[in-house]
N, C-alpha and C positions, 0 to 999 in steps of 0.2 A: 681744122680737124673734122672728119666726117662724124656725124652724129651729135655734134655739139652745136647748140643754137648760136646763131650769129650774135656777136657782141658780148657773150658771156665772159670769155677770157679777157678781152680788152678791159671790160669794166672791173674784173677781178684784179688785173695787173695795175690798173689805175689806182684802185683803193689801196693795194699793197704798196705801190710806189709812193703814195702820199705819206705813209708811215715810215717808209724806208729812207726818204730824203733827210728828215731831221736826225735820224740815228746815224746815218753815214756821215753827215756833215759834222755833227758833234764829236763823233769818234775820231774822224780824220783831223779836225782842227786841234783837239786836245792832244792827240798822238804827235802830230808834227810840232806843236808848240814846245813840248817837253823833249822830244827826241832830237830835233834839229835846232830849235831855238835856245833851249836851256840845257841841253846835253844831259838829260836825266832819264835814262831808260826805264827806271822803276816807275817814276811818275807817269811816263808815257804809257806804259802797260796798263796802269790802273785807270788812267783817263779813258783809254780806249775801251777796256772791258767794263768800266762803270757805265758808259753810255750804251754799250751792247747789252749789258745785263738788264737794265730797266727799260731800254727802248726796243731791244730785239727779242731777248728771251722771255721777258715778262709780257703778259697779255692784259694790260690795264684797260678796262673798258672805258668808253667815252670819247669825247673830242680831244684834240690836241691840248687845248687849254685845261681840260679836266685832268688829262694825264700829267700835264706839267704841275698842276696843283698837288696831285697825289705824290709826285716825285719830291716836291719840296717838303711835304710832311714826313716822308720816310727818310729824308736825308740824315737826321740824327741816328736813325736805326742803322743806316749804312756805315756811319762812322764807328758805331759800337761793334758791328760785325767785323770790320777791318781790324780794329784794335784787338778784339778777342781772338780772332783767327791768327793774328801775328803772334800774340803771346802764347797761344797753345801749340803753335807749330814747333816749339823747341824740342819736344819728344813725340814719338809716334803714338804712345799710349794716351798722352794728353790731347793730341789732335784727334784721335779716334773717339775719345770720350766726348770732346766738344762737338764733334760732328754728329754723334748720336743725339745729344741734347738739343743743339741748335737746329739740326735737320728736322727733328720731330716738332719742335716749337713752331718753326716757320711753316711747315706743311699743315699743322693743325690749326694755324691761324685762318685757314679757309672757312672755318665756321662763322667768321665775322661777315661773310658776304662776298659778292663778286670782286670787289676792289682788293681786299686782302688776299683772296685766292689768286687774282691776276698778278699781283706784285711779288708773291712768294717765290716763284722760280728765279727771278732776278736777284732777290736777296740771298737765295741759296748760293748763286754764283759768286756774289760779292763776299760770302764767307768762305767758299771753297778756294778762291784765288789766293788769299794770304795764309791759308792753313797748311801750306807746304813749305819745306825748307827752300832756300836758306833762311834760317832763323836770323832775322836782322832787325832787332829793335831800333837800331840806329837809323834805319830807313823808314820808320813808321811815319815820320813827318812827310816824306815824299809820297808814301802810299796814300795818306789822307789828302794831301794836296792834289794828287792826280785824280783820286776818286771824286773829290769835291768839284774840281774843274770840269771833269767829264759830265757830271750830273748837272752842273749849272749850265753848261753849254747845251745839254739836252733839253733842259727846261726852257731856255731861251728859244731854241729851234722849234720845239713843240708848240710854244705859245705864239710864235710869229709866223712861221712858214705854213702855208696851206691851211689857213683858218677854215675850219669845218663848221657848217651850220649845226647848231645845237638841236638835238632831237626834242620832241615834245616831252616835258617833264611829266612824271607820274601824277603829280598834283594837278596839272592841267588836264590830263586825261581823265582823272577822277572827277574834276569839276565839270567837264563836258558831259560825262555820263550822268552826273547828278542833275544837270539841266535837262537831259533827256528824260530822266525819271520824273522831274517836275512837270514836264509837258504831258507825259502819260497820265500822271495823277490828276492833273486838271481836266484832261479829256474824259476821265472816268466820272467827273462830277456833273456832266451833262448827258442828256440822252443821246444814244441808247445805252449809255453806261458801260460800254465795252470798247476795247481798242480795235481799230481797223488793222488790216494786214500791214499797211505801211508803217503804222506806229509800232506794231509788234516787231517788224523787221528792224526798225531803228533801235528799239530797246535791245534786241539781240545783238546788233552790231556794236552798240555802245558797251555792252557787257563783254563781248569778245575782245574789244580793244584793251581791256584791263587784264587779260590773261598774260601770264609771264612770257609765253611764246611770242606775243605780239609787242612786248615792251623791250626796248633795247636794254642790254645787260646792265649798263651803267645807271639806268633809271629805275631798276627794280628795287623796291623797298625790302631789303633782305637783312639789314643789320639788327643788332640787339637793342639799340637805343629806344627811348620812349617815343620820340617823334616818328622814327622809322617804323616801329611796330604799329603805331596808331595809324600811319598812312596806309600800311598794308591792310589793317583792319577796316579802314574807310573803304578801300576798294572792294573788299569782301562784302561789306554791308551794302554798297551801291549795287553790286551784281545781284545780291539777294533781292533787293528792292525791285530791280528791273524785272527779274524773273517772276516775282509775285504779281506785279502790276500787269505783266503781259498775259498771265494765266487767270486773272480774276474773272469769274463767270458773271454774266449779267443777272440782274435781279428778276425774280419771277413776277414782281409787280413794281410799283413806283418805289424808287430808292428812298430809304429812310433819311431824314434830316441829319441824324447822328452819323450815318455812314458818309454822307456828303461832307460833313464837317471834318471828319478824320482825313478823308482824301484831300480836301483843300488844305488842311494844315500840313499834311505830308508834303504836298507840292510846295508850300511856302518854305518848309524846312529844307527841302532839297535845293531850292533856289538860294536860300541863305547859306547852305553848305558850299555851293559853288562859289559864292562871293567870299566866304570865309577862306577857302583854299587859295583864292587869288589875292585878296586884299586884307585878310585877317580881321574881317568884321565879326562882331559878336554873334553868337548862336543861342544865347540863353533864352531870349524872348520867343523865337519860333519853336524852340524845343519845349518850352513850358506850355505853349498853346496846343501843340500836338499831344502832349501828355494829358492835358485837360480834356481834349476831344476824345482821346482814347479811353479815358476813365468813364466819360459819359456813355460811350457805346458799350463798354464792358459792363457797366451797371445795367443798361437796358437789356443787353443780351443775357446777362446772368439772372434776369427775372424769371427764367424758366425753372419750374419745380419738377420734382419726380412724381407728382401726383396724377398727371394725365398727359395725353398726347399733345395738347396745346398748352402753351404757357399762358400765364395771366395777361401777357402783353399781346397775345395772339400770334406768336411766332411759331412756324412749323420747322421741320428739319432742314428744308432748302434754305430758309432765311438764316438759320443758325450756322449752317455751313459757310454761307457768305460772310456772316459776321466774324466767324473764326478766321477766314482768309483776310478780311480787312484789318482785323486786329494784328495779324502777323505782318501786314504791310506797315502798320504803325510801328511795330517793334523793330522792323528792319530800318525804317526811317530814323527812329530815335537812336539806334545803334550807330547809324551813319553819322548823325550830327554829333554825338558824343565822341566818336573816334576822330572826326575831322577837327573838333575843338582841341583834342590832345595832339593831333598831328601838327597843328599850328602853334599852340601855346605850351605844349609839353606838360610839365607838372603844375602849371598855373591855369589849367583849364577851368572853365566856369560851370559847364554842364555836368550835373551830378547824375551818376548811373549806379547800377549794382556794382559794388567794388570788385567782385570776383570776375566780372567780364573784362575789366581793364585793370587787372591786378598790377600790371607793370607801371602804371602811371604815377605811383608814389614811391617806386623803388629806385634807389640811387644807381647811377650808371655802372659803377664797378660791380654792384650786386647783379645787375642784369647780365653783364659779361660773364660773371661767375655762373649764373644760371645756364647760359648758353654753353659754356665750356663743360660744366658738370653734366649737362644733358647728353653731351656727345662723348664723354670720357668713358667709353666702354666698348667692348669688342663688337657690339651690335651696330655701332655707328660707322657709316662708310667714311666719314671724315677721319675718325680714329684709325680705321683700317688703312686708309691711304697714307696717313702720317707715319704709321708704323712701317709700312712697306717702303716708303721713300727713305726714312731715317735708317733702317737696317741696310738698305742697298748702298746708300752713301757711306755709311760706316764701314761696311765690308770693302768698298772700293778704296777708301782711305787707308784701311789696314793693309790691303794688298799692295797699294802704291808705296806705303812706308816700308814694308818688309822687303819688297823687291827693288826698292829705290828706282822706280820707273822714271825715266826722263819725261818731263812734262806730264807727270802723273795726274795733274788736275784735269787733263783731257779725258782720262778714263772716268773720272767722277762726273764731268760734264756730260759724257755719253750716257752714264747711268741715269743722271737727272733727266735728260731730254728724251730718252728712249723707253724708260719704264712706263708702262701703262697699267690701267686698273684691272685688266684681265690678262691671263696667260696667252690666250689666243691673239689678242691685240698686240701684246708685247712681242710675241714671236713674229707676227706679220711685220711690225715696225722694224724689228732688228734685221730682218731679211732685206728690206728696202734700204735701211741705213748702211748696212755693210756693202751692199752693191754700190750705193752712191759714194761711200767713202773710198772704195777701191778705185772707182773711176776718178775721183778727186785726187787720190794719191798718185795715180799714174800721171795725171796732168801736172801735179805738183813736182814730181820727180823730173819730168821733162823740162818744166820751167826753170827749176833750180839748176839743172845741168846746163841749159843753154845760156841763162843770164849770169850765172856764177855770182860774183861779189859786187855786181853793179847795183848798188842800193838805190840809185836814182830811178832805175826802171821799176823797182818794187814800189818806190814812193809814188810814182805816177799811176801805177796799176791799182794800188790799194783802195782809194776812194771809189774808183769806178767799179771795182769788184765788190766792194761792200754794198754799193747801190744795187748791183745785179743780184747779189746773194739775198739781201733783205727784201727784194721785190719778187724774185722768182721763187725762192724757197717756200714762203707761206702758201703760194698758189699751187705749185707743182707737188708739194708733199715732202715727206721726211727724207726720201732718197736724194732728191735734188738738193734739199737744204744741207744734208750732211756732206755731199760732194762739194758744193760751193763753199761751205764753211771750212772744209779741209784745205782748199786752196787759200782761203782768206787767212787762216792762222799761219800758213807758210809765208805769205807775203809780209805778215807782221813780224814774225820771229827772224826772218831773213834780214830785217832792218835793225834788229836788236843785237844779233851776233852772226858771225859767218855760218852759213848753213849749206848742207849738201843734200843730195837726193835722199839721204838716209832719214831726213826729217819726215818725209812722207811715210817711210817705213814705221817710224815711231808713232806717227799719228794713226796709222792703220792698226798697230798693235794696241794702242790705248783704247781705241773705239771697240776693238774686239773684246778686250778685257772688261770694259764697262758694260758692253752688251751682254756678255755672259753672266756677269753679276746680276744685272737687271732681270735676266731670264730666270736665274736660280731663285731669286726672291719673288718673282712673279709666280713661280711654281709652288713655293712654300707658303706664301702669305696670301690667303684668300684668292686663289687662282681664278675663280670665276667672277671676281669683282662684285658688282651690285646685283648680279642675277640671283644668286642664292639668297643674298640678304634681302632682296625685294620680296621673295616668297615668304621668308620668315617674318619680315616686318609687316607685310600685308595680313598674314595669318594672325599674328599677335594683335594687330589692330582690330580685326573682326572679332576675335575672342573677347577682347576687352570691351568692344562696343556691345557685344551680346550681353555682357554683365550689366552694362549701364542701361540697356533697353529693359531688361527684367526688373532692375531696381527702380527705374522711373515709372514703368507701368504699374508695378506693385504699389508704389508710393501714391500715385494718382488714384488708384482704386481704393487705397486705404485712407484717403483724405490727407495725404502727406504726413500721417502720424508715425510712419515707420522710418523716416529719414531725418537727417539734420536739415534745418530750414534752408540752407544755402546751396546745397548740391547733392546729387545722387552719389552713392558709393561708387568708387572707381573712376570718377571724372578726372582726377589728377593723373591717374595711370593712363587713361585714354588720351589725354592731352600729350603726355610724353610719347605714347605710341604713335600718335599722329606726327609729331616732330621727327621721330626716327624714320617713319615711313616716307615722309616728304624728302628727307635728305637722301635716302636710298633711291627714291624715284628720280630725283634730280640727276644723280650720277648714272642711273640706269639709262636715262634718255640720252646721255652723252656717249655711251658705249656702243660699239658696233654689235650687231646681232650675233649670237653664238654661231659657230660654224657647224656644230653637230646637228644632225637632223632632228633628234628628239628635243634638244634644247630650243632649236628654232621654232619647232611646232608648238612647244609649251609657251614660248614668248608670244607667238601670234595668237594663241587661244585665250589669252587673259588680257583684259583691259585694266591695267594696274591703277590707272587714274581713277577709275570708278571706286576702288577700295578707299582711296583718300577722300573722295567726296562722301562716301558712306560714313567715314569717321567724323567728318565735319558736321554732317547732318545729325548724327547721333549726339555729338557734343552740344551743339547749339539748341537742338530741339529739346534735350533734357533740361537745359538751363531755363528755357522758356516755359516748359510745362510745370516746373516745380516752383515757379515764381508765385508769390501770393497775388490775389486772394485764393484761398483753398475752397474748392467746391466738393461737397460730399455727394458721391454717386449712389444710386440705388444698388441694391444687391445684384440684380441682374446685369445692370450696366457695368458695375465693377468687375463682375466675373468675365464679361465680354472683353474688357480692356486687358485684364490679366492674361486671358487665353490668347489674345492676339499678340501681346508682348512676348509670351513664351514661344509662340509659333515663330515669330520673327527672329528671336534669339536662336532658335533651333536652326533656321535657315542660314543664319550667319555662321554658326558653328559647322554646318555642313560644308559651306563654301571654304571656310578656314581649313578644315581637314583636307580638302582637295588641293588647296594651295600648298600646304606644308604637312604632308602625311608623316605620321610617326615611324619609328624604325621598323615596327612589325606590321605596318599598314600598307597595303599595296597602293601605288599611285593610281588615281582615277581622274578622269576629265572633270573640269569644273562644272558643276551642275547648272543647268539653266533654270533659273527661278522665275516662275510666272508672277508678274507684278499684280495681277488681278486676283484678289481674294474675295469670295462671295461675302465674307463677313464685313468687308469694307463698305458695302452698300446697305448693311443693316441699319435700321433706324429704331433703336429701342424706345419703348414708350417713355416719354418724358425725359429723354437724355438731354443733359445740358450742353452748352457750347464747349465746355472743357472736353467732353467726350469726342466731339468732332475735331477738336484740335489734335487729340491723340491719334485719331484715325488718319488725319492728313499727314502727320509726322511718319506714321508707320507705312503709309502708302509711298512716301518719298524714299524710305529705306528699301522697300521692296523693289522699286524702280532701280535703285543703285545696284542691288544684288543682281538684277537681270543684266545690267550693263557689264558686269564683271566677266561673264562668259561671252566671248566674242562669237559671231556667227549665229546669233539667235535668229529665229524665224522672223520675217518682216512684220508679222502681226505683233509678236512679243516685243520686238525692237521699237515699234511705233508706240505701243503702250508704255514702254520703259521711258522713251524720250519725253512723252507727254507728262508722265508722272514726275520725272526729275525736274522738268521745267516748272511744274505747278507746285510741287511740294518741297523743293530743295531748300532747306533752311540753312543758309550760310555756306553753301557749297563753294569750294575754291578749287578751280582747275589749275594744275601746276605745270602743265606742259611747257 
């Protein structure tokens, strides 16, 4: 094809074919075993659709062995779905009620991470299949036997056929990044005490390798468990450490012994972290050494008083700025070690840290799941929106199929499940392609059934070949081809179960049309713009909450931490929840096609949504760090400067927030471009302690984040923004 680089399609077909062969083999063997070997059409149907559900419709991430392991774990769930669907199919009202509850529960399980999200569509199909008449509790054993056989054959085929090389695990990626951080820290302990371009490039590349976009979906730490959360926290801390090491300025004179000790201890802890992630070695000793070195430097740096321009130890503002940067390197390294200890040992971790930072490490697993579910149980969560949309669509399809007694009504529900998208525009586009493909498949089906008639041996020969073609070509060529090929596939199956005529193609076309219409209706009624509107609201709420935390933190620092509770600034819990909702909205937003309307497309291109997430993380982590003891009392002039800068930064956050999500009576305006360079950042008040410069560094990073939100900034502003984000980003996490 012209315009397509050579080799793209063959590689895509090869990858799709590797996944198609186990599915086609398991489905065909199970179907033939029961249909022709044991003369059990019911078991044959469930064996085939069981393999197709979890092998074809589901998108379980990972290698074949990983998919096989997940299939084994969900096998009891499949049994429950078949039993419940069979029992509730006795009446239309009970089947409809069950579809609403089960459909929502399965769709909402996506909050558990990529694996539950990937397996959910297949589980939906396994519930849809038995939820239609005939109500036959006497055939339940055949249904369970067929389902089990199909899934067992799929597990065997996935595990044995076309063994795929395992991708690099996230723990190994993090360990390699930690080793890079260790090398950079050791380099900073010898003259000229700065990283060269090659080392900065290596640090940047190592941090980029931990971005979600660069990590295979199956390896992303996205679950609610202690070890998974801690592993994600480890990657976040390593990226923060690499950023701070790369941007550490050189000393104005010979480097202090205490600074060298901190950097050397940070390097040792980074090396130990890599070993711990690989071999579960202890981290307590290196962590305690870094804590001691950090305490020594902190005590030396805190010797500054408010009585004069020069501290009793002879340190000027340039040295204090460097001390603040080195201490934040130590904080990032300590967080990295503590998180890695929990990622490996779970609740039995040895390294002690502030409990609020790793609050999940002592919480039972069911409670963590409850936290995850409760956090998304609201209309502002895109997971909740998707679950409601899918559940209502499937319920309506089941109701229509039950009232009108559609033949093969589950085809209508399958069309609803597979064609409903998260936005109305995407659903409309998908339905148009699907109907075109289904029409072509129906015409081919009608011709095949007319020519072949009742010669089932022809259908038996064609079925495995057509399954291989459908599951190979469909995922590559798109929904139109997939629907057309699947239309012929179901005809080949049902022609072997009962005598069929060309009218089977007509029924298939009618069912797809009904299912598509229902999907379009609920796509229009239930959050038709998907994550686009939710992304604006979530980002705006995130910045509003962050502004509150900025004001509370700077006011507390200015007042000597007397105005707050000792462990956190007001609003931190709300900010954490806002970050979670914004991250989930951004994850869906990235998977949706760009809006088709010109205004919406321009708005999407004009905003860097990822920068709002980074700003939220910077605010959260920086506030934690600045409010940690010991408390330093600022002079009146310095305290006023800190409060003024905090209020100014909060005002800029509110300004951007209002542009992202204007109120009902507020005219929409472009996102303002915030200049990250404030003259006040360069001010050096007389006798200002290190704590003052730590606040300045934090606010500088937030100013850089706000600049990145408005795309298309001038080159000068963009360059200052990137430099500030790299230097001051405390705990940023890019989620692309």
